[in-house]
N, C-alpha and C positions, 0 to 999 in steps of 0.2 A: 504493500500500500504506500509506504514511504517512497519507494523508488518510482512508482507510477506518478505520484504527485510531484516529486522532484523533476522527473523528466518532462512532465506537463509544463511546469513553471519555466524550465529551460527552453522548451520549444516555443512557448508563448513569447519569451523575450526575443527569440529569433524571428518570430512572426512580427513583432513590433518593429524590429530593425528592417524587415522586408517592407512593412507598411510605410515606414518613413521614406524608404527609397521610392516606393510607389507614389507617395504624396509629392515627392520632389519632382517626379516626372509628369504628374497631372496638374500640380499647382506650382509651377516653376517660378512664380513671381513675375513682376512686371518692371521694366525699365522705361521711364518716361522722359521725354524731352519737352520742357515747358519754359515759358517766359520767366526769366529771373526778375521778378517785379521789384525786388530790393535794389537791383542795379538800375532798373529803369527809373525808379523814383529818385534814386540818388543823383542820376544825371539830370532829372528835371529840377531838383532842388538847386543843383549847381548852376543851371541856366537861369533860374529865377533870381538867385543871388547875384548873377552877372547882369541883371537888369531886364530880363525878358518878362513879358506880361504873364502873370500867374494864370489868369483865366484862359488866355490863349494857349499856354503850354498844356494845361489839363484838357483843353478842348481838342487838341490834335494828337493826343497820346496814342501811339500805335503799339500794340503788343508784339514783341518779336516773334517771328515764325521761322520755320525751317523749309527749305526747298524740297519739293517732292522727289527730286533726283537723289538728294542726300539721304532722305528717309528710306527710299528704296534700296540704296546702296548699303546702308547699315543693316536693313532687314534681310539682305541676301546672305548674311553670315549664318549658315544653317547649323554651325556647331554651337551657337548660342541661342538663336531665335527660332521658335517654332511657328510663330504667327505675329501679325502686327496690325495696327490700325492707325488711321489719321483722318482728319476732317477738314471740310471746306464748306462755307455757306455763302451763297450769293443771292441777289435779287434778280427777278426777271419780270417782264410784262406779259400778262396773260393773253395779249392780242385780242381775239374775239371771244375768249372764254369768259364765263361768269365766275366770280369768286364768292366764296361763302362769307357772309357778313360775320364779323367778330368784333366785339367791343373791348376785348381784354388784350393787354400786352404784358405777357408774363415771361420770365426768363425760361430758358431751356426749350424754346420753340413751342410754348403752350399758348401763345396768343400773339396778336398782331398780324398784320397782313404781310407787309413788305420787308424792307431792308434789315430787320433785326436778325442777327446771327444766332441761331439756336445753339450753336456750339461754343459761343463765347469768343469767337475769333474776330478778326477785323481785316480790312483790306491791307495788303502788304505795302501799298504805296500810300503817300500822304494826301493824294487827291481826295476830294470829297466823294464819298460813296453815294451813288444814286439809288433811290428806292423804287422798286417795282411793286406790283400788287400781289406777287406770289414769291415764296422763298424756296429755293432749291437747296436742300441740305445734302451735301455730298460727303460720303464716307466710303472707304474702300470696300467694305463688305456689310451686307444687311445685318449680320449678327451683332455688329458693334453699335447699332443705333441704341441710344440710351433707353428709349421706350421698349425696344425689343428685349433688352437685358433685364428690365424690371417687369416685363410681361404686360405692359399697358398697351402695346401695339401688337396686332396679329394680322396675318394675311387672310383676307376673307375669300379671295379667289386669285388665281394666277400663281406666279412664282416670284421669288426674290432675285435681286441682282447680285453680281459679284464684280471683280475688277474688269472682267472682259465683256460686261453687258453694255456694249457701245450704244449710247443714246437710249438706254432702257431705264424706265423710271417706275416707281410705284406711287400711286396717288390715293388720297383719302376717299372713303366711301361717300361722304357727303359731297365732295368735289366731283366725283364721278357721276353721282345721281343728278346733281344740278346741271351737268353738261352732257348728260346721256352718253357717258363714256363707258366702254367695256374693255376687258382684257384683250390685247391684240390690236386695239385701235391706236391711233396716233393723235398727238396734240402738238401745236406749234406755239412756242414761246419766243419772245424777242429779247435780245441782249439790250439792257438799259443804256449801255455806253455806245454801241455801234448800230443799234436798231436792226441788227442782223437776225433773221428768223431761223430758229433751229427746230427741226422736226424730231419729236421724241416718241418712242414706242411705249405703250402702257404694258409693262410686264405683269403687274399685280395691283390689287386694290386692297388697302389696309384699313383697319378700323382702330380707333384709340379709345380706351376707357377713361382717359384723363378728362376731368370735368372741364378744364380750361384749355383743352387741346385746340390747336389752330388747324383747321381743315384745309388751309391753303398751302401747307408745307408739302412739297414734292421731294421724295427721297430718290437719290441716284448715286452712282459711284462718283469719285472725285473727278475723273477725267470728263465725265459728262457735265458735271457742275462747272468745271473750269471753262467751258465754252461760253459761259455768261460773264466772265471776268472782262475787265478792260484790257486793251492791248498791252499796256505796261505790266499789269498784274499777271497776265497770262504768260508773258516772258518766253514766247516760243515753246510753250509746253512745260517749262520748268517753274511752274507757279508755286506759291507757298501754301503750306498746310499747317494746321494746328492740332493740339491734343494728340501728339504722336506717342504711341505705346508699342513697346516690343515685349512680347510674351515669351519668357525664357523656357528653354528646354529643361533646365535644372536650376533651382533657386540658388544653389551653392555657387554658380558661376556668374550671378548677377553683378556682384561688385567687380569681378574681373572684367566683365563686359563693359561696365561703366568706365573703368580705367582705360580700356582699349579705345572706346569712343572718344574720350577726352584727349588721348594722345594722337589719334588719327585725324580728329576734326577740331583743332584748336579754335577754328573760326566760330564755333558754337558759343563758347564763352565770350569771345569778342563781340558777338552779336547779341549778347545778353540773354543767352539761353542756358539752361542748366539741365544736367542729366541726373536723374534721381532713381532710386530703387524702391519699389513697393512690394514687400513680401508678406503683407498682412494676411492674405488668404492662407498661404502656406503656414505662417506662424500660428494662426488660429487652429488649423488642422493638426499641426505638430504638437501643440499643447495637449490636445485630447489624446493623441497617440502616446505621447510620453507618459501621461498619467496611467495608461494601461501598462506600460513598461514598468513604472514604479510599483504598480499594484502587483505585477508578476514577481518583482524582486522581493516585495514584502511577503508574498505567499511563500516564496522559496525559503526565506529566513524562518518563517513560522513553521514550515514543514520540517526544516532541519532541526530547529530547537525542540519541536514536539517529538521528532524521531529520537533525539538524544535522550530525552526524558523517558520515553516509553521503553526504549531498548535498555536503558539503565535499570529501570524497575524490573523488567523481565529477567535480566542477567542477575540482578540482586536476589530475586526470588529463587532463581535457578540455583545460584550458589548456596543459598540457605538450605534448599532441599537436598543438596548433595554434600552436606557437611561431613557425614560419616565416610562417604567415598573419598573425600579429600583427606580426612584424618588417616584412613588406611594407607593412602598413597604416601602421605608425609611420613608415616611410621615405617614404611618400607624403604625410605631413603629419597623419595622425590623431594625436590626443593619447591619452595613457594613460587619461584619463577616458572618452574615446570608446570605448576597448576595454572598459573595465569596464562602461560602460552597455550596450554590445552584449551582453556575457555576461549581465548582469542582465535585459535585455529577453528574451533567449532563455529564461532560467529562468522568467520571469514567464509567457511564452506557454505553455511546456510545463507549468508548474505549474498555471496556470489551467485548462488542458485537463484535467489530472489531477484537480483539485478538482471540476470539473463532473462528470466521470465518477464520482468518489467520492460526489458528492451523489446520483447516480442509483442506484448499486449499494450504497453504504454505508448508505443509509437503510433498506434491506431487512435488511441484516445487523444494523444497530444496533437496529432494531425487534425482531428476533427475539431478540437478546441481552437487551434490556430486558424483553421479555415473559417470558423464562425466569426473570429475577430476580424479577419480580413474581408469577409464577404460584405459587411456593411459599407466599408470604404469603397470596395470595387463596384457595388451596386450603385452607390452614389455617383461614382465616376461614369458608369454606363448611362445612367439617366442624364447626367450632364452632357455626355457626348451626343446623345440623341437630341438634346435641346440646343446644341451649339451651331446648328445649321452648317455643318461641315467645316467649321473654323476651330482648329485645335486650341486657340487661346481664349475663345469666348466663354464667359461664365454667365450663362443665361439662367434666370430663375430667381425671382425675388419674392415679392409680397404675396403673389397669388398661390405659389407653391405647387401648382398643377402643371401638367404638360401643355405647352402652347400648341396652337393650331399649326401643324407642320405643313409648310408648303412644299411644292415639288423642287427637288434639288436638280439644278441644271447638270446634265451629264458632261463628263470631261471628254472632248473630242480628241481625235488622233493628233491634231495640231494644237494641243493645249499650250497655254502660255507658260512662260518661265515660272511665274508665281504659282500657278496650279501644280506644276510638276514638282516645284520645290516643296510644297506642303504635302503633296502625295507621298513624297519620299520620307517625310518626317514622321508619318504616322506609323508608330511601332507598337507591337503588342508587348506589354510588360509582363514577363513571366515571374511568378512568385513561387519560390521553392521554400516551403516551411517544414519539410520533412526533417526528422532528427538525423543529424549527420554524425560522422565519426567523433568530432569534437564534443558533441552533445553527449554521446554515450560515454566517452572518457570522463567527462565532467560528472556524469551520473555515478560512475564507479568510484571516482575520487571522493565525491561528496558522501557516498555510502560508506566507504572505508573510514572516512573521517568521523562519521557518526559512530562507527564501531569503536574506534579508538577512544573517543570522548565517553562513550557509554561504559567502557571498561575501567575508567578511573576510580569511581566509587566502589565497585565490587572488588577491585584489586587492593584497595586500602583495607577492606574487610578481610580478604584472604591473608594479607601480610600480618594481620593480628592473630590469626588462628594458631593454636598450639595443639598438636596431634593428641597428646595425653588428655587434655581437657575435652576434646571432641569425642574421643572414644569412651572416656569415663561418663560423659553426659549421655551417650547413646545407651550404655548399660543401665 
């Protein structure tokens, strides 16, 4: 019984270590590139102290952004990055389309018709941004829309977009019904700077449960949204994006990746951008996993201590019952050390037999216990994978807790893009081996023999006190 429990505790600790590795591979942490607002405001204060108008300075403040080419180049390092996201928001004119009336102007794309940026970004140039009557929220993949991640947005019909959905958009249900639009149809919007008309294909129709949602927001990938930038901001296709996130393959390499980015791209700091690490999701998961490991360690110590006490009592009773036998042996010339060695040898023989049996039976019990510990984490990961819309870095599922309405995943064609192939190669199956190994069995035998040694201390003291004459006289 002791050996079975010890082996179970040992294998549980091995399972915890395996689960930690699994968590690192599924919740690898996030490296972000954001505006360093401390540096921005410090520069503003310096200009104000130099005599520039305070109101004018704050009125034309532009948050630093990163070029899309640099973001893609950083994301291409597959040894660190398993997925990435970035955002762009622009205004457009609806041309002959009707817009849904909205009286609210809320942050995060919840209200307002035109030029408000639902991602919190701004134009990369200092020219005054022109407002249109619809907002195109560009993000490189549907799974990273904030409303999708908190499950307030779901596709009602059609499919979602990805990096290669050229001129493909998803529109709100209210906007579609107002303009009699269906999946597969087209809409034409105008660039507010150039008045150039851009024809867009309706890939899907979404609905939002947000009370203050703006039905005039059209979602597309960043390349589609960039067609509505001014010529200067478009910069021949090397436009700026904001809220850049790189989702790590392993959380342990996040700091190393940050150092590599800072060394390779010193212009980021010069442009008042900072690279930061966010491992909060992994840290939260690791805390619960480590608590299981601590519990297994506590169980191991309790079992060991209980085993020492129980075996000590059994040996003590056994020695007391065999007093006469020991007295005869002592009277025939056996030493007290011979008696102790005899008891120890008996315990080793019986213990070894028990440890071997535990190795056969306990491994099945321990494996079942370890699998049950890992199953909850793996089940959670499987559900998350189903909810991530094919994006390995997406963490979808918030307040609603249920499965979102799953739209159709676009198939990967033979001529798939570099980005699609890159992420297809990164999808790996994590194999978890929590079977008891040679080290675990050796540890079992070492722990068992240690228990035997400790259990012999008290009975040995009693044996050393025995006198054969007193034992035999007492028997008569």
